[in-house]
DRENDO-1510 file (C-alpha; in Angstrom, 1 decimal, always signed):
<recs>
REC; n; res; u; v; w
REC; 1; MET; +167.5; +169.7; +82.6 .
REC; 2; ALA; +164.6; +170.3; +84.7 .
REC; 3; LEU; +163.9; +171.1; +88.3 .
REC; 4; VAL; +160.9; +169.0; +89.6 .
REC; 5; ASP; +159.0; +170.3; +93.0 .
REC; 6; LEU; +158.6; +167.4; +95.3 .
REC; 7; ILE; +155.1; +168.6; +97.1 .
REC; 8; MET; +153.7; +167.4; +100.4 .
REC; 9; PRO; +151.2; +165.1; +99.5 .
REC; 10; LYS; +147.5; +165.3; +100.9 .
REC; 11; MET; +147.0; +162.4; +103.2 .
REC; 12; GLY; +143.4; +162.8; +103.8 .
REC; 13; GLU; +140.4; +165.1; +103.9 .
REC; 14; SER; +140.9; +166.7; +107.2 .
REC; 15; ILE; +144.8; +166.7; +107.3 .
REC; 16; MET; +146.0; +170.2; +106.6 .
REC; 17; GLU; +149.8; +170.1; +107.6 .
REC; 18; ALA; +152.4; +167.3; +108.3 .
REC; 19; THR; +155.6; +167.2; +110.2 .
REC; 20; ILE; +159.1; +166.1; +109.0 .
REC; 21; LEU; +160.5; +163.9; +111.0 .
REC; 22; LYS; +163.4; +162.6; +109.0 .
REC; 23; TRP; +165.4; +163.7; +105.6 .
REC; 24; HIS; +166.8; +159.7; +104.2 .
REC; 25; LYS; +168.5; +162.1; +100.9 .
REC; 26; GLN; +170.4; +165.0; +101.4 .
REC; 27; PRO; +171.0; +167.8; +98.3 .
REC; 28; GLY; +173.4; +165.8; +95.8 .
REC; 29; ASP; +172.0; +162.6; +96.5 .
REC; 30; SER; +170.7; +160.6; +93.5 .
REC; 31; VAL; +167.2; +159.4; +93.6 .
REC; 32; THR; +164.7; +157.1; +91.6 .
REC; 33; GLU; +161.2; +157.3; +91.0 .
REC; 34; ASP; +159.5; +156.1; +94.0 .
REC; 35; GLU; +162.2; +155.8; +96.4 .
REC; 36; THR; +161.9; +157.3; +99.4 .
REC; 37; VAL; +163.0; +160.6; +100.1 .
REC; 38; LEU; +161.6; +161.4; +104.1 .
REC; 39; GLU; +159.5; +160.5; +106.3 .
REC; 40; ILE; +156.7; +162.6; +107.9 .
REC; 41; ALA; +154.0; +162.5; +110.7 .
REC; 42; THR; +150.3; +163.7; +110.8 .
REC; 43; ASP; +148.0; +163.5; +113.7 .
REC; 44; LYS; +146.8; +160.0; +112.2 .
REC; 45; VAL; +149.9; +158.2; +111.3 .
REC; 46; ASP; +153.5; +158.5; +110.2 .
REC; 47; THR; +154.2; +157.8; +106.6 .
REC; 48; GLU; +157.1; +158.1; +104.1 .
REC; 49; VAL; +157.0; +160.0; +101.0 .
REC; 50; PRO; +158.7; +158.7; +97.5 .
REC; 51; SER; +160.3; +160.9; +95.0 .
REC; 52; THR; +157.9; +161.7; +91.9 .
REC; 53; ALA; +160.7; +161.7; +89.8 .
REC; 54; GLN; +164.1; +160.7; +89.0 .
REC; 55; GLY; +167.2; +162.9; +89.1 .
REC; 56; THR; +169.5; +164.6; +91.8 .
REC; 57; LEU; +167.9; +166.3; +95.2 .
REC; 58; GLU; +168.9; +169.6; +94.5 .
REC; 59; GLU; +167.4; +171.5; +97.1 .
REC; 60; ILE; +165.7; +170.8; +100.6 .
REC; 61; LEU; +163.3; +173.4; +101.6 .
REC; 62; PHE; +162.4; +172.6; +105.1 .
REC; 63; ASN; +164.2; +171.0; +108.3 .
REC; 64; VAL; +163.5; +168.1; +110.6 .
REC; 65; ASN; +160.2; +169.1; +113.3 .
REC; 66; ASP; +159.0; +171.9; +110.7 .
REC; 67; VAL; +155.5; +171.9; +110.2 .
REC; 68; VAL; +154.3; +172.1; +106.7 .
REC; 69; PRO; +150.7; +172.5; +104.7 .
REC; 70; VAL; +149.6; +170.2; +102.4 .
REC; 71; GLY; +150.4; +171.1; +98.9 .
REC; 72; ALA; +153.7; +173.1; +99.5 .
REC; 73; ALA; +156.8; +172.0; +97.7 .
REC; 74; ILE; +159.4; +170.6; +100.4 .
REC; 75; ALA; +162.2; +169.6; +97.9 .
REC; 76; ARG; +163.7; +170.1; +94.5 .
REC; 77; ILE; +164.7; +167.2; +91.9 .
REC; 78; ARG; +166.9; +168.1; +89.3 .
REC; 79; THR; +166.1; +165.7; +86.2 .
REC; 80; GLU; +167.8; +165.0; +82.9 .
REC; 81; ALA; +164.7; +165.5; +81.0 .
REC; 82; ALA; +163.8; +168.4; +79.1 .
REC; 83; GLU; +162.3; +171.4; +80.8 .
REC; 84; THR; +159.6; +172.4; +78.8 .
REC; 85; VAL; +158.0; +168.7; +79.4 .
REC; 86; HIS; +158.4; +168.0; +83.0 .
REC; 87; LYS; +159.3; +171.0; +84.9 .
REC; 88; GLN; +156.6; +171.9; +87.5 .
REC; 89; PRO; +156.2; +175.5; +87.6 .
REC; 90; ALA; +157.1; +176.6; +91.2 .
REC; 91; PRO; +155.1; +179.0; +93.0 .
REC; 92; GLN; +156.6; +182.5; +93.2 .
REC; 93; PRO; +157.8; +183.9; +96.3 .
REC; 94; GLN; +155.3; +186.3; +98.0 .
REC; 95; ILE; +155.8; +188.8; +100.9 .
REC; 96; VAL; +152.6; +190.5; +102.5 .
REC; 97; PRO; +153.8; +193.7; +104.3 .
REC; 98; GLN; +151.2; +194.6; +106.3 .
REC; 99; ALA; +148.5; +193.9; +103.5 .
REC; 100; GLU; +145.0; +192.6; +104.5 .
REC; 101; HIS; +143.6; +189.8; +102.9 .
REC; 102; VAL; +140.6; +187.5; +103.8 .
REC; 103; SER; +141.3; +183.7; +104.8 .
REC; 104; SER; +137.7; +181.5; +104.8 .
REC; 105; PHE; +137.3; +178.4; +106.1 .
REC; 106; ASN; +133.9; +176.0; +106.8 .
REC; 107; GLY; +132.1; +179.5; +105.7 .
REC; 108; LYS; +133.8; +181.9; +108.2 .
REC; 109; LYS; +136.1; +184.4; +107.5 .
REC; 110; LEU; +139.2; +185.4; +109.1 .
REC; 111; THR; +140.7; +189.0; +108.4 .
REC; 112; VAL; +144.6; +188.9; +108.4 .
REC; 113; SER; +146.3; +192.2; +109.0 .
REC; 114; SER; +150.0; +191.0; +109.6 .
REC; 115; ASN; +152.9; +189.7; +107.7 .
REC; 116; ARG; +153.3; +187.0; +110.5 .
REC; 117; PHE; +152.8; +183.5; +109.0 .
REC; 118; TYR; +149.6; +181.5; +109.8 .
REC; 119; SER; +149.0; +177.7; +108.7 .
REC; 120; PRO; +146.0; +176.9; +107.4 .
REC; 121; LEU; +145.3; +174.9; +110.1 .
REC; 122; VAL; +145.5; +177.6; +112.6 .
REC; 123; LEU; +143.3; +180.3; +111.1 .
REC; 124; ASN; +140.7; +177.3; +110.4 .
REC; 125; ILE; +140.7; +176.6; +114.5 .
REC; 126; ALA; +140.9; +180.8; +115.0 .
REC; 127; ALA; +138.1; +181.2; +113.1 .
REC; 128; ASN; +136.0; +178.4; +114.5 .
REC; 129; GLU; +137.0; +179.4; +117.9 .
REC; 130; GLY; +136.3; +183.1; +117.5 .
REC; 131; VAL; +139.7; +183.8; +118.3 .
REC; 132; SER; +140.1; +187.6; +116.1 .
REC; 133; MET; +143.4; +188.4; +114.3 .
REC; 134; SER; +144.2; +190.9; +117.0 .
REC; 135; GLU; +144.2; +187.8; +119.7 .
REC; 136; LEU; +146.4; +185.7; +117.4 .
REC; 137; GLU; +148.7; +188.1; +116.8 .
REC; 138; LYS; +149.4; +188.2; +120.6 .
REC; 139; ILE; +149.7; +184.3; +121.1 .
REC; 140; PRO; +153.3; +183.1; +121.5 .
REC; 141; GLY; +154.7; +180.6; +118.6 .
REC; 142; THR; +156.5; +177.7; +120.2 .
REC; 143; GLY; +156.7; +176.2; +116.4 .
REC; 144; ASN; +159.9; +176.7; +114.2 .
REC; 145; GLU; +160.6; +180.3; +113.7 .
REC; 146; GLY; +158.1; +181.4; +116.2 .
REC; 147; ARG; +154.9; +180.2; +114.4 .
REC; 148; VAL; +152.1; +179.5; +116.3 .
REC; 149; THR; +151.4; +175.6; +116.2 .
REC; 150; LYS; +147.7; +174.2; +116.7 .
REC; 151; HIS; +148.9; +173.5; +120.1 .
REC; 152; ASP; +149.7; +176.9; +120.8 .
REC; 153; ILE; +146.1; +177.8; +119.5 .
REC; 154; MET; +144.2; +175.3; +121.5 .
REC; 155; GLN; +146.4; +176.2; +124.7 .
REC; 156; TYR; +145.1; +179.5; +124.3 .
REC; 157; VAL; +141.3; +178.7; +123.4 .
REC; 158; SER; +141.6; +176.3; +126.7 .
REC; 159; GLY; +143.2; +179.4; +128.6 .
REC; 160; LYS; +140.3; +181.8; +127.1 .
REC; 161; GLY; +137.5; +179.4; +128.3 .
REC; 162; ALA; +138.9; +179.0; +131.6 .
REC; 163; GLY; +138.9; +183.1; +132.2 .
REC; 164; ASN; +143.1; +182.9; +131.8 .
REC; 165; ALA; +143.7; +184.3; +128.5 .
REC; 166; GLU; +144.9; +187.6; +130.1 .
REC; 167; GLU; +147.3; +185.6; +132.0 .
REC; 168; THR; +149.7; +185.7; +129.0 .
REC; 169; ARG; +151.7; +188.7; +128.9 .
REC; 170; TYR; +154.8; +189.0; +126.6 .
REC; 171; LYS; +156.6; +191.1; +124.4 .
REC; 172; VAL; +157.8; +190.1; +120.7 .
REC; 173; GLN; +160.8; +191.4; +118.7 .
REC; 174; ASP; +161.0; +190.1; +115.0 .
REC; 175; THR; +162.9; +190.4; +111.8 .
REC; 176; ARG; +161.3; +189.3; +108.5 .
REC; 177; ASP; +163.0; +188.0; +105.6 .
REC; 178; LYS; +161.3; +187.3; +102.1 .
REC; 179; GLY; +160.0; +183.5; +102.1 .
REC; 180; GLN; +159.1; +181.0; +100.1 .
REC; 181; GLY; +155.5; +180.9; +98.6 .
REC; 182; ALA; +153.9; +177.6; +98.3 .
REC; 183; SER; +150.3; +176.7; +96.3 .
REC; 184; TYR; +147.9; +175.6; +99.0 .
REC; 185; LYS; +144.2; +174.7; +97.5 .
REC; 186; GLY; +144.5; +177.7; +95.1 .
REC; 187; GLN; +145.6; +179.8; +97.3 .
REC; 188; GLU; +149.2; +181.3; +98.1 .
REC; 189; VAL; +150.8; +180.1; +101.2 .
REC; 190; THR; +153.8; +182.4; +102.4 .
REC; 191; VAL; +156.6; +180.9; +104.3 .
REC; 192; ILE; +158.0; +183.7; +106.8 .
REC; 193; SER; +161.3; +183.3; +107.8 .
REC; 194; ARG; +161.5; +185.2; +111.4 .
REC; 195; GLN; +164.0; +185.7; +114.6 .
REC; 196; THR; +161.8; +185.9; +117.1 .
REC; 197; ALA; +162.6; +186.7; +121.5 .
REC; 198; ILE; +159.7; +186.1; +123.5 .
REC; 199; GLU; +159.3; +187.2; +127.2 .
REC; 200; GLN; +157.1; +184.5; +129.0 .
REC; 201; GLN; +156.2; +183.6; +132.1 .
REC; 202; PRO; +158.8; +181.7; +134.5 .
REC; 203; SER; +158.9; +178.0; +133.8 .
REC; 204; ILE; +156.8; +176.1; +136.8 .
REC; 205; SER; +159.0; +174.7; +139.3 .
REC; 206; TYR; +158.3; +171.6; +140.6 .
REC; 207; SER; +158.7; +170.2; +144.4 .
REC; 208; GLY; +159.2; +166.6; +146.3 .
REC; 209; ASN; +160.7; +164.0; +144.1 .
REC; 210; VAL; +159.5; +164.0; +140.8 .
REC; 211; GLU; +160.6; +162.7; +137.3 .
REC; 212; ILE; +159.7; +164.5; +134.6 .
REC; 213; ILE; +158.9; +162.8; +131.1 .
REC; 214; GLU; +158.8; +164.3; +127.6 .
REC; 215; MET; +155.8; +163.4; +125.7 .
REC; 216; ASP; +156.7; +161.8; +122.9 .
REC; 217; ARG; +155.1; +163.1; +119.4 .
REC; 218; MET; +152.3; +161.0; +119.2 .
REC; 219; ARG; +151.3; +161.4; +122.7 .
REC; 220; LYS; +151.5; +165.2; +122.1 .
REC; 221; LEU; +148.9; +164.9; +119.1 .
REC; 222; ILE; +146.4; +162.6; +121.0 .
REC; 223; ALA; +146.5; +165.1; +124.0 .
REC; 224; ASN; +145.8; +167.9; +121.4 .
REC; 225; HIS; +143.2; +165.8; +119.5 .
REC; 226; MET; +141.2; +165.0; +122.9 .
REC; 227; VAL; +141.0; +168.5; +124.1 .
REC; 228; ASN; +140.1; +169.7; +120.7 .
REC; 229; SER; +137.1; +167.6; +121.0 .
REC; 230; LYS; +136.2; +168.3; +124.1 .
REC; 231; HIS; +136.1; +172.2; +122.6 .
REC; 232; THR; +134.6; +171.2; +119.8 .
REC; 233; SER; +131.3; +169.1; +120.7 .
REC; 234; ALA; +129.0; +169.3; +123.5 .
REC; 235; HIS; +129.7; +165.6; +125.1 .
REC; 236; VAL; +127.2; +163.7; +126.6 .
REC; 237; THR; +127.6; +159.9; +127.6 .
REC; 238; SER; +124.3; +157.8; +128.3 .
REC; 239; PHE; +124.9; +154.0; +129.8 .
REC; 240; THR; +123.0; +150.8; +129.0 .
REC; 241; GLU; +124.0; +146.8; +129.8 .
REC; 242; SER; +123.4; +144.0; +127.7 .
REC; 243; ASP; +122.7; +140.3; +128.5 .
REC; 244; VAL; +125.4; +138.9; +126.1 .
REC; 245; THR; +125.1; +135.3; +127.3 .
REC; 246; ASN; +124.3; +134.0; +124.0 .
REC; 247; LEU; +127.1; +135.6; +121.8 .
REC; 248; VAL; +130.0; +134.4; +124.3 .
REC; 249; GLN; +128.5; +131.0; +124.0 .
REC; 250; TRP; +128.6; +131.1; +120.3 .
REC; 251; ARG; +131.9; +132.5; +120.1 .
REC; 252; GLU; +133.2; +129.9; +122.9 .
REC; 253; LYS; +131.3; +127.0; +120.7 .
REC; 254; VAL; +132.8; +128.1; +116.9 .
REC; 255; LYS; +136.2; +129.9; +117.9 .
REC; 256; LYS; +138.3; +126.7; +117.0 .
REC; 257; GLU; +136.6; +126.0; +113.5 .
REC; 258; PHE; +136.5; +129.7; +112.6 .
REC; 259; GLU; +139.8; +129.9; +113.0 .
REC; 260; LYS; +140.5; +126.5; +111.0 .
REC; 261; ARG; +138.3; +127.3; +108.1 .
REC; 262; GLU; +138.9; +131.2; +107.8 .
REC; 263; GLY; +142.8; +131.1; +108.6 .
REC; 264; THR; +142.0; +134.0; +111.3 .
REC; 265; LYS; +140.7; +134.5; +115.0 .
REC; 266; ILE; +137.0; +135.5; +115.5 .
REC; 267; THR; +137.2; +138.2; +118.6 .
REC; 268; PHE; +134.3; +140.1; +120.0 .
REC; 269; THR; +134.8; +143.1; +118.0 .
REC; 270; PRO; +133.7; +142.2; +114.8 .
REC; 271; LEU; +130.5; +141.4; +116.3 .
REC; 272; PHE; +130.0; +144.5; +118.1 .
REC; 273; ILE; +130.9; +146.2; +114.9 .
REC; 274; GLU; +128.3; +144.2; +113.2 .
REC; 275; ALA; +125.6; +144.9; +115.6 .
REC; 276; VAL; +126.5; +149.0; +115.3 .
REC; 277; VAL; +126.1; +148.5; +111.8 .
REC; 278; ARG; +122.7; +147.3; +111.9 .
REC; 279; CYS; +121.9; +150.3; +114.2 .
REC; 280; ILE; +123.5; +153.0; +112.1 .
REC; 281; LYS; +121.5; +152.0; +109.3 .
REC; 282; LYS; +118.4; +152.1; +111.7 .
REC; 283; TYR; +119.5; +155.9; +112.9 .
REC; 284; PRO; +121.7; +157.4; +110.3 .
REC; 285; LEU; +121.8; +160.8; +112.1 .
REC; 286; ILE; +124.7; +158.9; +114.2 .
REC; 287; ASN; +126.7; +158.5; +111.2 .
REC; 288; SER; +127.2; +162.1; +110.4 .
REC; 289; SER; +129.5; +165.2; +110.9 .
REC; 290; VAL; +129.0; +169.0; +111.6 .
REC; 291; ASP; +130.7; +171.9; +109.5 .
REC; 292; GLY; +129.4; +175.3; +111.0 .
REC; 293; ASP; +125.6; +175.0; +110.9 .
REC; 294; LYS; +125.1; +172.4; +108.6 .
REC; 295; ILE; +124.9; +168.3; +109.2 .
REC; 296; ILE; +126.9; +166.4; +107.1 .
REC; 297; LEU; +125.1; +163.1; +106.7 .
REC; 298; LYS; +127.3; +160.0; +105.7 .
REC; 299; LYS; +126.1; +157.3; +103.2 .
REC; 300; ASP; +129.2; +155.1; +103.7 .
REC; 301; ILE; +129.8; +153.5; +107.0 .
REC; 302; HIS; +133.6; +153.5; +107.8 .
REC; 303; ILE; +134.0; +152.4; +111.4 .
REC; 304; GLY; +136.9; +152.9; +113.5 .
REC; 305; MET; +138.2; +150.6; +115.9 .
REC; 306; ALA; +140.4; +152.6; +119.0 .
REC; 307; THR; +143.8; +150.0; +119.3 .
REC; 308; ALA; +146.1; +150.0; +121.8 .
REC; 309; LEU; +149.9; +150.4; +121.0 .
REC; 310; PRO; +152.6; +148.5; +122.9 .
REC; 311; ASN; +154.0; +151.6; +124.0 .
REC; 312; GLY; +150.6; +152.7; +125.5 .
REC; 313; ASN; +149.7; +155.6; +122.5 .
REC; 314; LEU; +146.6; +155.1; +120.7 .
REC; 315; ILE; +145.4; +154.8; +117.3 .
REC; 316; VAL; +142.0; +154.4; +115.2 .
REC; 317; PRO; +142.3; +152.4; +112.4 .
REC; 318; VAL; +139.1; +152.2; +110.0 .
REC; 319; ILE; +137.2; +149.6; +108.4 .
REC; 320; LYS; +135.8; +150.9; +105.4 .
REC; 321; ASN; +132.5; +150.4; +104.0 .
REC; 322; ALA; +131.7; +147.9; +107.0 .
REC; 323; ASP; +128.1; +147.8; +106.2 .
REC; 324; GLN; +129.6; +145.5; +102.9 .
REC; 325; LEU; +131.0; +143.1; +105.0 .
REC; 326; ASN; +129.7; +139.6; +106.3 .
REC; 327; LEU; +131.0; +138.3; +109.7 .
REC; 328; VAL; +134.2; +136.8; +108.6 .
REC; 329; GLY; +135.4; +139.7; +106.2 .
REC; 330; LEU; +135.0; +142.1; +109.0 .
REC; 331; ALA; +136.8; +139.6; +111.3 .
REC; 332; LYS; +139.8; +139.8; +108.9 .
REC; 333; GLN; +139.7; +143.1; +108.5 .
REC; 334; VAL; +139.8; +143.7; +111.8 .
REC; 335; ASN; +142.7; +141.2; +112.8 .
REC; 336; ASN; +144.9; +142.7; +109.9 .
REC; 337; LEU; +144.5; +146.2; +111.1 .
REC; 338; ALA; +144.9; +145.4; +114.6 .
REC; 339; ASP; +148.3; +143.6; +113.5 .
REC; 340; ASN; +149.5; +146.3; +110.9 .
REC; 341; ALA; +148.7; +149.1; +114.0 .
REC; 342; ARG; +151.1; +147.3; +116.3 .
REC; 343; THR; +153.9; +146.5; +114.1 .
REC; 344; ASN; +153.7; +150.2; +112.9 .
REC; 345; LYS; +152.7; +149.1; +109.6 .
REC; 346; LEU; +149.4; +150.9; +108.9 .
REC; 347; LYS; +148.9; +153.3; +105.9 .
REC; 348; PRO; +147.8; +156.7; +106.1 .
REC; 349; GLU; +144.5; +155.7; +104.3 .
REC; 350; ASP; +144.1; +153.0; +107.3 .
REC; 351; THR; +143.2; +155.7; +109.6 .
REC; 352; GLN; +141.1; +158.2; +107.5 .
REC; 353; GLY; +137.5; +158.5; +106.6 .
REC; 354; GLY; +135.7; +156.9; +109.9 .
REC; 355; THR; +132.3; +158.0; +110.5 .
REC; 356; PHE; +132.1; +156.1; +114.0 .
REC; 357; THR; +134.2; +154.6; +116.3 .
REC; 358; LEU; +134.2; +152.2; +118.7 .
REC; 359; THR; +136.5; +151.2; +121.6 .
REC; 360; ASN; +136.7; +148.3; +123.8 .
REC; 361; VAL; +137.7; +149.9; +127.2 .
REC; 362; GLY; +136.9; +146.4; +128.7 .
REC; 363; THR; +140.3; +144.8; +127.1 .
REC; 364; PHE; +142.3; +145.8; +130.1 .
REC; 365; GLY; +139.4; +145.2; +132.4 .
REC; 366; SER; +137.1; +148.4; +132.6 .
REC; 367; LEU; +133.7; +147.9; +133.5 .
REC; 368; MET; +132.3; +151.3; +131.7 .
REC; 369; GLY; +134.1; +154.7; +130.2 .
REC; 370; THR; +133.1; +157.5; +129.2 .
REC; 371; PRO; +134.9; +158.2; +125.7 .
REC; 372; ILE; +135.8; +161.5; +124.0 .
REC; 373; ILE; +134.5; +161.7; +120.2 .
REC; 374; ASN; +136.7; +161.4; +118.0 .
REC; 375; GLN; +136.4; +164.5; +115.8 .
REC; 376; PRO; +134.8; +165.1; +113.1 .
REC; 377; GLN; +132.4; +162.4; +113.9 .
REC; 378; VAL; +129.3; +163.0; +116.4 .
REC; 379; ALA; +129.2; +159.6; +118.4 .
REC; 380; ILE; +131.5; +156.9; +120.2 .
REC; 381; LEU; +130.6; +153.7; +121.4 .
REC; 382; ALA; +132.5; +152.1; +124.4 .
REC; 383; VAL; +132.1; +148.4; +125.5 .
REC; 384; GLY; +133.5; +147.1; +128.8 .
REC; 385; ALA; +134.5; +143.6; +130.2 .
REC; 386; ILE; +132.1; +141.0; +130.2 .
REC; 387; LYS; +131.5; +139.9; +133.7 .
REC; 388; LYS; +129.2; +137.0; +134.9 .
REC; 389; ARG; +126.9; +138.5; +137.0 .
REC; 390; PRO; +123.5; +137.1; +138.7 .
REC; 391; VAL; +120.7; +138.5; +137.0 .
REC; 392; VAL; +116.8; +138.7; +137.4 .
REC; 393; ILE; +115.1; +136.7; +134.4 .
REC; 394; GLU; +111.4; +137.0; +133.5 .
REC; 395; THR; +109.5; +134.2; +132.3 .
REC; 396; SER; +106.1; +133.4; +131.7 .
REC; 397; GLN; +106.5; +131.0; +134.4 .
REC; 398; GLY; +107.8; +134.0; +136.9 .
REC; 399; ASP; +111.1; +135.4; +137.9 .
REC; 400; SER; +114.1; +133.6; +138.3 .
REC; 401; ILE; +117.8; +134.5; +139.0 .
REC; 402; ALA; +120.1; +133.3; +136.6 .
REC; 403; ILE; +124.1; +133.5; +136.2 .
REC; 404; ARG; +124.9; +135.4; +132.9 .
REC; 405; HIS; +127.5; +137.4; +131.0 .
REC; 406; MET; +126.7; +140.7; +131.5 .
REC; 407; MET; +128.4; +143.8; +129.6 .
REC; 408; TYR; +128.0; +147.5; +130.2 .
REC; 409; LEU; +128.0; +150.0; +126.9 .
REC; 410; SER; +128.3; +153.7; +126.9 .
REC; 411; LEU; +128.1; +156.1; +124.1 .
REC; 412; SER; +129.2; +159.4; +124.0 .
REC; 413; TYR; +128.0; +161.9; +121.2 .
REC; 414; ASP; +127.6; +165.5; +120.2 .
REC; 415; HIS; +124.6; +167.3; +121.8 .
REC; 416; ARG; +124.6; +169.7; +119.4 .
REC; 417; ILE; +123.0; +167.6; +116.7 .
REC; 418; VAL; +122.2; +164.3; +118.9 .
REC; 419; ASP; +119.5; +164.6; +121.3 .
REC; 420; GLY; +119.2; +162.3; +124.3 .
REC; 421; SER; +116.5; +160.7; +122.7 .
REC; 422; LEU; +118.2; +159.6; +119.7 .
REC; 423; GLY; +121.8; +158.8; +121.8 .
REC; 424; ALA; +119.9; +156.5; +124.3 .
REC; 425; THR; +117.7; +155.0; +121.4 .
REC; 426; PHE; +120.7; +154.0; +119.4 .
REC; 427; LEU; +122.6; +152.7; +122.4 .
REC; 428; THR; +119.5; +150.6; +123.4 .
REC; 429; ALA; +119.3; +149.2; +119.8 .
REC; 430; VAL; +123.1; +148.3; +120.0 .
REC; 431; ALA; +122.6; +146.4; +123.4 .
REC; 432; ASN; +119.7; +144.7; +121.9 .
REC; 433; GLU; +121.2; +143.8; +118.9 .
REC; 434; LEU; +123.9; +141.7; +121.0 .
REC; 435; GLN; +121.1; +140.5; +123.8 .
REC; 436; ASN; +119.1; +138.8; +120.8 .
REC; 437; PHE; +122.2; +137.2; +119.1 .
REC; 438; ASN; +120.8; +134.0; +117.6 .
REC; 439; PRO; +123.0; +131.3; +119.0 .
REC; 440; GLU; +122.3; +129.0; +116.3 .
REC; 441; ARG; +123.6; +131.1; +113.4 .
REC; 442; ASN; +126.3; +130.3; +111.0 .
REC; 443; PHE; +129.5; +132.3; +110.1 .
</recs>
């Protein structure tokens, strides 16, 4: 017989850890290959983890709500196969008692001189935000066994930026036991068992007639993602408007025939995405990301579309290689991803790899918005509600006033690499693409 490690899968290039939501199997249960063993969640999407072997679940290494780094062993399965053939070498347990080691992320180094465990994501944020190891040691952890979570360090960075970092005082007593080692990108990740007692500031009291609602897990992730984006990028937002009368009238004219022939509805979203793609090709720096002092120019165009869920939360499925799809292909992708998002059927890869994001704030009646950049992208476009307004029309015969379908557009961009001239030029180009829509085109 052999023991096979079930490994926390990699869910995307920017995802370094996942939270265990539910175990479908318990030690002693039989499992077949590809049978669901547990459910996990990242800041992008929830998904199931299947078994990689057939046998009996021997051991569960993490509990529900534990945050586990990608690449770590999360369970062990005993198989009937010969050990020499199927057994995967389990990482050796490791304890680092006051040993100094260096973690490197994005070209920055953070020297760790403690046996307190920090996830790769936390170390990455610390390096990027200039948080020293001595500061990191003082951050109270709210995670499993007192671990510092992404929320903890982002809250610390937020307070530090507001000049309130010194207001958090506490005392820590802990005991340390040998932990279970796990391999992460060729490095050794050590999970330390700790019992921590923390004396913190008294809880805030609320007066008056109030109701306290606990955020659900997704809302917490969205909150952290938005705060992190504001701390990462220098946000600037530019505005313009577009006369989309031709586009509106064309869609009204063809929508019944389009649905009958293609089996899917034609909404405004694929038309907006089509215009965005054309403009990204003209101004490719909009389709990039920042890594330290490097600009990563993306050759592929993957458009994320912010989608509201029935519970009010938000998710951003991605249309891959949008520049290679015609209008029919874009319409089918948009509708399919939107339907899957609302019925919780999105796969992890459906929300990964976006290079630019479109959000339609007009869906719920907003005229315009100042969207927050979806990291690690450098720009996000918001389109507002389409409204009929009297507009001055310039012609060779003189000016006149006409009723037109008008729409505001806003572009939030990262001023570290996108200057105002580029941001405004790109935004104007998108507006012109929509305004100059050919009302005689075919679909």
